[in-house]
C-alpha positions in Angstrom: 10.4 59.7 -12.7 12.8 62.5 -12.0 12.5 65.5 -14.3 15.4 65.9 -16.7 18.0 68.7 -16.4 16.2 71.2 -18.6 12.9 70.7 -16.9 14.5 71.1 -13.5 15.9 74.5 -14.6 12.8 75.7 -16.3 10.2 74.6 -13.7 12.0 75.3 -10.5 10.4 78.4 -9.1 13.6 79.4 -7.3 15.6 79.4 -10.5 16.0 82.6 -12.6 14.3 81.5 -15.8 15.4 84.5 -17.9 18.8 83.0 -19.0 17.7 79.6 -20.6 14.4 80.8 -21.9 15.8 84.0 -23.3 18.6 82.2 -25.0 16.2 79.7 -26.6 13.9 82.6 -27.7 16.9 84.5 -29.2 17.9 81.4 -31.2 14.7 81.6 -33.2 14.5 83.7 -36.4 13.4 87.2 -35.6 10.1 86.9 -37.6 9.2 83.8 -35.6 10.1 85.6 -32.3 7.5 88.3 -33.3 5.0 85.7 -34.3 5.3 83.8 -31.0 4.4 86.9 -29.1 1.1 87.1 -31.0 0.1 83.4 -31.1 -1.5 81.3 -28.4 -0.4 77.7 -29.3 2.6 76.0 -30.9 1.8 72.9 -33.0 4.7 70.6 -33.9 3.8 68.1 -36.7 5.8 65.0 -37.0 6.6 63.4 -40.4 4.2 60.6 -39.5 2.5 59.1 -42.6 -0.6 58.2 -40.6 -1.5 61.9 -40.2 -4.1 62.9 -42.8 -5.3 66.4 -43.9 -8.7 65.9 -42.3 -7.1 65.5 -38.9 -5.0 68.6 -39.5 -8.0 70.6 -40.6 -9.8 69.6 -37.4 -6.9 70.4 -35.2 -5.6 73.8 -36.4 -6.7 77.1 -35.0 -6.2 80.7 -36.2 -3.9 81.4 -33.3 -1.5 78.5 -33.9 2.2 78.6 -35.0 3.2 75.5 -37.0 6.6 73.7 -36.8 7.5 71.4 -39.6 10.6 69.2 -40.2 12.9 68.3 -43.1 11.0 66.9 -46.1 7.7 67.6 -44.3 4.4 65.9 -45.1 1.3 67.5 -46.7 3.3 70.5 -48.1 0.4 71.6 -50.4 -2.0 71.6 -47.5 0.2 73.8 -45.3 0.9 76.2 -48.2 -2.6 76.6 -49.6 -5.4 75.3 -47.3 -7.5 78.0 -45.7 -6.9 76.6 -42.2 -3.1 76.5 -42.6 -1.8 79.0 -45.2 -2.1 82.1 -43.0 -0.5 80.5 -39.9 3.1 81.4 -39.0 5.5 78.6 -39.8 8.9 77.5 -38.5 10.7 74.9 -40.6 13.7 72.9 -39.3 16.2 71.1 -41.6 18.6 68.7 -40.1 22.2 68.5 -41.3 23.3 65.1 -42.8 26.4 64.1 -40.8 29.6 65.7 -42.0 28.2 66.4 -45.5 27.2 69.7 -47.0 23.6 68.6 -47.1 20.5 69.2 -45.0 17.5 66.9 -45.1 14.6 68.5 -47.0 16.7 70.8 -49.1 18.3 70.4 -52.5 19.7 68.2 -53.8 17.6 66.0 -51.5 13.8 65.7 -51.7 12.3 69.0 -50.8 9.2 71.2 -50.8 10.7 74.4 -52.1 7.7 75.2 -54.3 5.4 75.0 -51.3 7.9 76.9 -49.1 7.9 79.7 -51.6 4.1 80.0 -51.3 4.2 79.7 -47.5 6.6 82.7 -47.4 4.1 84.8 -49.4 1.2 84.1 -47.1 2.4 84.3 -43.5 5.4 84.8 -41.2 8.0 82.2 -42.3 11.2 81.2 -40.5 13.8 78.5 -41.0 16.3 76.8 -38.6 19.1 74.8 -40.1 20.8 72.2 -38.0 24.4 72.9 -37.0 25.3 75.2 -39.9 23.9 77.5 -42.5 22.6 76.0 -45.7 25.6 75.3 -47.9 24.0 75.4 -51.3 25.4 71.9 -52.2 25.4 70.5 -55.7 24.2 67.0 -56.5 27.9 65.9 -56.7 28.2 66.9 -53.0 25.8 64.2 -51.9 27.9 61.4 -50.3 25.0 58.9 -50.6 23.0 59.8 -53.7 21.3 56.4 -53.9 19.6 57.1 -50.6 17.4 59.7 -52.4 17.8 59.4 -56.1 17.1 62.6 -58.1 14.1 62.6 -60.4 13.1 64.9 -63.2 10.6 66.6 -61.0 13.1 67.4 -58.2 13.7 71.1 -57.6 17.4 71.7 -57.4 17.7 75.5 -57.7 16.7 77.8 -54.9 14.1 80.4 -56.1 15.2 84.0 -55.8 12.8 84.9 -52.9 13.8 81.9 -50.9 17.5 82.7 -51.6 16.9 86.1 -50.1 15.3 84.6 -47.0 18.2 82.1 -46.6 20.5 85.1 -46.3 18.3 87.0 -43.9 18.8 87.0 -40.2 15.2 87.9 -39.8 14.0 84.7 -41.4 16.9 82.2 -41.0 19.0 81.0 -38.1 21.2 78.0 -37.1 20.4 75.6 -34.2 23.1 73.3 -32.9 22.2 69.7 -32.2 24.3 70.2 -29.0 22.3 73.2 -27.9 22.0 73.6 -24.1 18.3 72.7 -24.3 19.4 69.1 -25.0 22.4 69.1 -22.6 21.0 66.0 -20.8 20.5 64.0 -24.1 22.3 60.7 -24.0 24.0 60.4 -27.4 25.7 57.2 -28.5 29.5 57.8 -28.6 30.1 54.9 -30.9 27.6 56.2 -33.6 28.9 59.2 -35.7 26.6 62.2 -35.6 24.4 60.7 -32.9 22.0 63.4 -31.8 18.3 64.1 -30.9 15.6 63.7 -33.5 14.6 66.9 -35.2 11.2 66.9 -33.4 12.7 66.4 -30.0 15.3 69.1 -30.5 12.6 71.6 -31.5 10.3 70.5 -28.8 13.0 71.3 -26.2 13.9 74.6 -27.7 10.3 75.8 -27.8 9.6 74.4 -24.3 12.2 76.8 -23.1 11.4 79.7 -25.4 7.7 79.8 -24.4 8.7 80.8 -20.9 10.4 83.9 -22.3 7.1 84.6 -24.2 5.2 84.1 -21.0 7.3 86.7 -19.2 7.0 89.2 -22.1 3.3 88.8 -22.2 3.0 88.8 -18.4 0.7 85.8 -18.8 -0.4 83.4 -16.1 0.6 80.3 -18.1 3.0 79.6 -20.9 2.0 79.0 -24.5 0.5 75.6 -25.0 2.3 73.1 -27.2 0.6 70.4 -29.2 2.7 67.6 -30.7 0.9 65.6 -33.4 2.2 62.2 -34.4 5.0 61.9 -31.8 4.6 58.4 -30.4 6.1 57.3 -27.0 6.5 53.6 -27.7 8.2 51.4 -30.2 5.3 50.6 -32.5 6.5 53.1 -35.0 9.4 52.1 -37.4 12.6 53.9 -36.6 15.1 54.6 -39.3 18.3 55.4 -37.6 20.1 54.0 -34.5 21.9 57.3 -33.8 18.8 58.8 -32.1 18.2 57.7 -28.6 14.6 56.6 -29.1 14.2 55.2 -25.6 15.2 58.5 -23.9 12.8 60.5 -26.1 9.9 58.1 -25.5 10.6 58.4 -21.8 10.6 62.2 -21.9 7.5 62.4 -23.9 5.6 59.9 -21.8 5.4 62.5 -19.0 5.2 65.9 -20.6 4.9 69.1 -18.5 1.6 71.0 -18.1 0.1 72.6 -21.2 1.9 70.2 -23.5 -0.5 67.8 -25.3 0.9 64.9 -27.3 -1.5 63.3 -29.8 -0.3 59.8 -30.7 -0.9 58.8 -34.3 -0.5 55.3 -35.8 
């Protein structure tokens, strides 16, 4: 299979890698840029319910950086477990269509309490899809029945997190049309068709790690582990606006030093 546009650019030895890799690196929050230069492996963890904490404990290493998505799984584990709490963490929250909302942030289901603890223990960065967090009210949710608010739902941003959300060091915006997914076939007839959160971050970090390799003068780029990202149609898919066939095809033949751990 022919490599996609991004891989052709990044892995062609005759191509000047500094532009796409540096642009991807510069998209990251500053605190995560610094952390990447110190770590040895990037671990992206899908919101796959078959992933248990025992497998996470066995997988994680002290030199990892973690990437979590939206209303991510096992929040207490990542915030408090000895094998995870001290690891740098990058969180991505996808924007919900044309609304003011992002998945994983109030008024939708969220892990704000765990996020607050994460920020106290280790380098902590956030990427918001398409726009900064808009601090929406429950009345701004166009489809409140999709995720009804319960009495235990955290709706107010704690002061420390509020400071981080206004800090360029900790928080940045990533467009779903970023150049790292320029080859992604969206569906023109589906509003807000875009890559999945996991695939978008995979592509961004695939590029950014080459900048890290140059900065470190390393023989090989940082390794990437993707846990729970499946390359077939056995997993239930929830939205037709993601091009699942394209993503499965891309992840079926990952580049060197990228390991994909299927989980069912």
